[in-house]
N, C-alpha and C positions, 0 to 999 in steps of 0.2 A: 592580265597576268604577266605578259612580256614587260610592260612598263614597270610593274612593281619589282620584277627580278632585276631589271636594269638599274632601277633607282638604288636598290639595296647594294648591288654590285659596285656602283659608282661611289656610294658612301664608303664601302669597305676599301676600295682603291685609294680614295682620298685619305683615309685613316692610315693606310699602310705607307703612303707617301709621306704623311706627316710624322709617323713614327720613325721612318728612315732619316728624315731630315733632323729630327730631334736627337736621334742617336749619333748621327755624323757630327753634329755640333758638340755633343757631350764628349765624343772621342777626340775631337779636335782640341778640346780644352785640356784633355788628359791624355796625351799620346803615349805615355810611358807604359809599355806592356808589363803585365804582371810576371814576376820572376818566380816561377813554379819549380818546386823540387820534383824529382821523379817520384812517382807513386811508390809508397813504402819506405821512402827515405826518412831519416830522423828529422825532426823539426829542429832547426838551428836558428832561424830568424822568427823570434817569437814576439807577440805584442806584450806590452808592459802592463803588469797587474796594477801599476799606479793609475792606469786609466779607469780603474773600478774604485767605487766607494770603499773605505777601509773594511766594512762589514762583509764585502764580497771578495776581498783579495785572496783569502785562503781557498775559496772555491775556484777562483781563477787560476791559482798556482797549481791546484790539484789537476785541473783540466790540462794545463800546459805540461805537466809532469807525466801525464798518462800516455803510455806507448802504444796501447791497443787502439786502433783506429775507431772501431765501433764504440768502445767505451768512451772514447774522446768525443765522438759525435753525440753519445747520449748525455754526457755532461754538458756539452754545448746547448743541446736541446733543452735541458732543464734550466740552465741559466737564461736562455732566450725566453722560455715560457714564463719564468717567475719574475725576471727582472729585465724586461725588454728595453726600457728607457735608461735605467742606470748602467746596464751592461752593453749599450749600443756601440759605443766607440771601441770598446775592447773586442766585441764580436766582429765588428767590421774589419779591424786589424787581423783578427784571426782568420777571417774569410779570405783575406788576400795573402796569407802567409802559410797556412796549413797545407801540407803536401797531400793529404788524403781527400779524394773526391767525396767520400761519404760525409765528411765533416763539413766541407764547403757546401754541399747540397743541403744538408741539414740546416745550416745557418740561413741560406737563402730562403728555405721553406718557412723557418720559424720567425724570421724577422718580418715576414709578410710585407706590409706597406709602411715600413718605418719612415717617419717624416724626417729623413736625413739626406742632404745633398751628398755627403760623403758615402752613404750606402748606395745611392743611385749611381754615382760615379764608378764605384767598385763594381756594381752589376754591369755597367757599360763595358768595362775593361774585361771582366770575366766572359761576357758574351762574345767578345771579339777574339779573346786570346787564350782562354782556359784549355789546357790540353785534353780535358775530359769533355766530351761532347754532351753528356747528360747535364753536367754542371753549366755548361755554356747555354743549353737550351732552357734550363731552369732560370738562369739569370735574364735571359731574353724574354721569357714569359713573364717574369716578375716586372720588368720594365714595361712590357706591353700593357699590362694591367694598370700600372701607374699612369702612363701616357693617356690611355683611353679613359681613365677616370677624370683627367683634366678636361677632356673634351666633353665628356658626359655632364660635367658641371654646367657647360654652357647650354646643353639641351634642358637641364633641369631649370635654369634661369628662364629660358624661353617659355617652358611649361608654366612656371609661376606667373609670368607676364599674361599668358592666355587666360589663366584662372582669374586674375584681377580684372581683365577685360570683360569676362564673362562671354567669351567667344566660343561657343560650344563645338562648332565645326573645326575650328583651329585647335582646340583642345583634344578632340578625338584623334585628329591626325598626329599630333605630338605624343599623345599617350601610346599610340600604336608603335611609334618609332621609339619611344623610350624603353618599351618592352624589348625591342630589337637590340638596343644598345646594352641593355643588361646582359644579354648573351655575349655581345662583343667584348665587354669588359672581362667577362669570365673566360674568354677565349674560344668561344664557339658561337654559331649562329643557330640557336634552337629555333626551328621553324615556328612560325606564328600559329600554325594549326596544332602544335603540340603545347602551346601555351593556353589554348582555348579551354576554359573551364566547362566541365560537363554539367548538365542539369542536376539539380538536387536529387539525391537518391536515398533510399532507406534500407537499413540492414535488419531492423527489428521493429515490430509494431509498436505504436506509441505507448500503449497501456502496460507494456511489459518491463520488468527490471532488466538491467544490463550489468555484466561484469566484463571489464576490459583490461587487456594487458598492454603496458606501454614500455618501450625500450629505446634507449638513447646512447649514441657514441659507443657502438658495439663492434663494428667489423674490423678490429685492430690487427688480426693476425698475430702469429708468433714472432718473437724477436729475430730468429734466425731465418724465418721464411714467412713473409707476409701473405703468401698464398694459402697458408694453413692456419686454422683458428688458434688463437692464443689461449692460454690457461684460464684467463679471467673471463673471456667470451664463453668458453666451454662450460665453465662453472655456472655462470648466469643462465646459460641455455638449459642445462640440466635441471636447475632449480625451477625454472619456468615450466618445463615439462611436468616435473613432479607436482607443482602447485595446480597445474591444469588437470591432472588426473584426479586430484583430491576434490577440486571445485572447479568445474569447467568455465573457461572464458568463452565469450561470444566472438571475439575478434581482437586484433592487436593494432597498435599504432607504433610507428617509428619516428623518432625525434631528430633524424638526420645524423650525418657522419656515419652513414650506413656501411661504408667500405673505405678503409684506409689504405694507403696514404692518398690515393688519387682517384677514388671512385671506381667506376667499372669502364672498361674499354669498349665493351659491345653488349648487346643483350644476350650473347652466347659465351661471354668470358667464362673461362673454366672456374674462376673463383666463385661464381654463383653456386656451384656444387659444394665447395669446401667451407665458404664463409656464410652461406645462406641455407641451401636445401638440407644438408646434413644436420644442421643444428636446429632449424625452426619448423621445417615441414612435418617432423613427427608430431607436432602438436595438432595438425590438422586444421589450422586456423588461417583466415586471410588477414594480412597485415596491411594497413593503409599507411603509406610512407610519405615522409617529407624529405627534402634535400638539405644537407648540411654543407658547410663550406668545403669540406673534403670531397664531397660528391660533385663539386663544381671543378676540382683541380684538373681532371682530365677533360679535354675539349668535348669528347664524345660521351661523357658519363651521364649527364642529365637526360639526353635522348636514350641512352642505353637503359637507364633505370625506368624510364617511362615505357619503352617498348617491351621491356621484359614482362610487363604486366600481361601481354598477350600470350605468353608461353609458360606462365607459372601458375601452379595451383594455389600459391600462398602469397605472392607479392602483388601488390595493387598500388599503382601511382598513375592515376588517370591524367594528371597534369601537374605543374608545379604548385598550384593551389586549387582547392576544391572544397565542397562541403557536402555533408550527408547527415542523416539522422539515424538514431538507434534508441528505441524505447523512448524515454522522456528527455534525451540529450541530442542537441545538434552539435556536431563537430565541424570546425573550420580548420583545415590544413593549410599552412602558409609556407611560402618560400621567403624566409627571412634574410637571405643573403643580400637581396636588393629589394626592398619593399617599394615597388614602383607605385606611381600615382594611379595607374590602372588597377593594380591589386588593392590598393586602399579604397577605391571607389567601389570595386566589386565587394569587398568585405563590408563596407558601410551598408550597401543595399541588401546583402544577404543577411546581415544582422537585423536590419529593419523589417525584412520579410519573415523572420523566424518567429514561430509560434511555440516552440518547445519549452518545456519547464526549465531545462538547464542549457547552458551554452558553454562549450569548452573550445578554446582556440589553442592550437599546438603548432609549434615550429621548432627551429633548431636553436636560435639565439635567445638568451634570456632578456627580458626587459631590465629587471633588477637582479643583481647577483653580488655576493660577497666572495665568490670564487676568484680564480685567476683573472678572468676577463672583466670583472667588475660590472658596473651598470653600463647599459648601452644607450648613450645619449640620443643617438638617431632614433632608436625605437621608442624612447621616452617621449620624444617631441612629435614623432609622426605616427606611431602605431597606437601607443597608449590612449590618446584622446578618443580614438574609435572604439576602444574597448570599455571604457569607463561608463558605469551605469547600464551596460548591455550584457556584459560577459561575466560568468561566475569564476572561471579557472583559465589561467594562461600557463600552458605546460611546455617546457623547453629542455634542451640538453646543453651542449657545447662546453659548459664547465664539467669536468669529470668528478662530479661529486653529487650529494643530495641536499636539496634545500627546499625550505618553505619560508617565504617572506611576507612581511606584513601586507595586508591587502590595501588597495587604493582604488577609490571609486567603486567599491564592490568586487574588485578583481583580485583573486588569490593567485600568488605566483609560486609555481613549483619548478624546481630544476631536478631532472632525472638524467644524469650523465654517467652512470655506473655500469653501463651494459657490457664492457669488455676492454675499452681503451684504458691505458694506464690511469689509475685514479690518482688524484692530487690532494694533498693536505689542505684543509680549510679551517678558518677560524670564524666564529660567529661575528656579525657586525650589528650595528644599531637597528637594521631592518629585519634581522633574522629572527624567525620564530623556531627554526630548526636548521642545523647545518652539520653534516656528517660526511666522512669520506669512506666509502665502502663499494664493493661490487654489488649490484642490486638491480631490481627492476621495480616498476611501480604498477599499481592496479587502480582502476576507477570503478566503484560500484555505485549505481544510482537507481532510485525509483522516484516516484512523484514528490516525496517528501524530503529525501536526503541524498547527498552526493558525498561519497567518502574516497579519499586518496590515501593509499598506503605505499610506503617503501618496504619492500621485502628482501632480505639478504639471501645469500647462496645457501644458508642453513634453513631457509624457510621461515625464520623468525621475523615477525613484524618489527622493523627498525623504528618506524614513526607512522602515525595515523592521524588524519585530520578529517572531520566530517562537517560539511555544510548542511544547514537545514533551511526549509521554507515552511510557511504556514500550510493550512489545509489545502489540499490539492483542489483545483477547480473542477 
């Protein structure tokens, strides 16, 4: 045990030294400190709307003209969400000139891992000189993730080499280390014992039908106070409770982004009361949860969400990924933030061993989507091949809308992201069977011959329904 801890500590110290070296180099190249206005001062040095494509210039000008700091941050968030590439240069200029910390912090969060040297150089300057410590820490955290991903790529290359060689012992060692690096990239060291998957468990006997509630992108909070539930979240929660009273559910699933903006700080964070217990414990159900990208934002959040399972009547997250059965369905909960080789190997083996009639895989990030985030090429290349011919439904959130996309390899793709976060406009695409923007939840009903997915609005009306069928039950 001592050797393992020493090795991990050595790796972490090497990473920190590398990060400090890289940041020192970046700052040496750009020594000019940022010239910040005093908080609350009017914006006088503004980015040029000519940095934007003509179609976006009116929005850019409206942003620059807005005097209210929070409204300006909201406009910047919308622009970064909807046009992250086209608006990148403009937003980076705004990042270095806007006097409001809330605007700078919002841009840092929304641009995420923008592939721009200018963005990374701006982050380095903000980390060193921004007068607001929260903004400085956000910039430093974003830089850390970027630098760690660079070194994680080296580990991935070595893992691929071990796979080609067929060296099982070397591959096992690398897979364990890759799981640790996933935590490092996301800003925490989630202990290995918290990543260990539990044995297969069952919630309902195989011969019985099931009715399941699913909820995605929900813990948004109100605009003025993120520690209190927002109107959208409360409306969906109330509709879920009413639906449950009319026709009871067996249990629930969460599709990640359980708590905005940065997950939970501890298993006893007071937001568990306002953003979870008050809203969902009245249903009397257990929810089997997955992690979204926002649940990884705080260094302690993944561990907090796993450990909260031990003190909650309704919250269940035994590990970042796990599997269980209920009636004729086997569910496979994934952590799609970083789909490691170890997770893929576990999923491949679990699917091979499954003998249930239906197989449903759920996680946060869609494989295919016509929403804001579009198709996920990494998941298409790495996860989808493991699902084809084996899985009936892949259910995700992340895009704040409702979707059903054309199946591939027998897999139907559903996006259920209307649980409480700000919903986004959506237009159908070539792969769309259904695309809609609304606050809603989704249900899964299954027996030996059919599996039905429904999107249900806050008025309890069915927005969309699709039923998969199979031949005579064995």
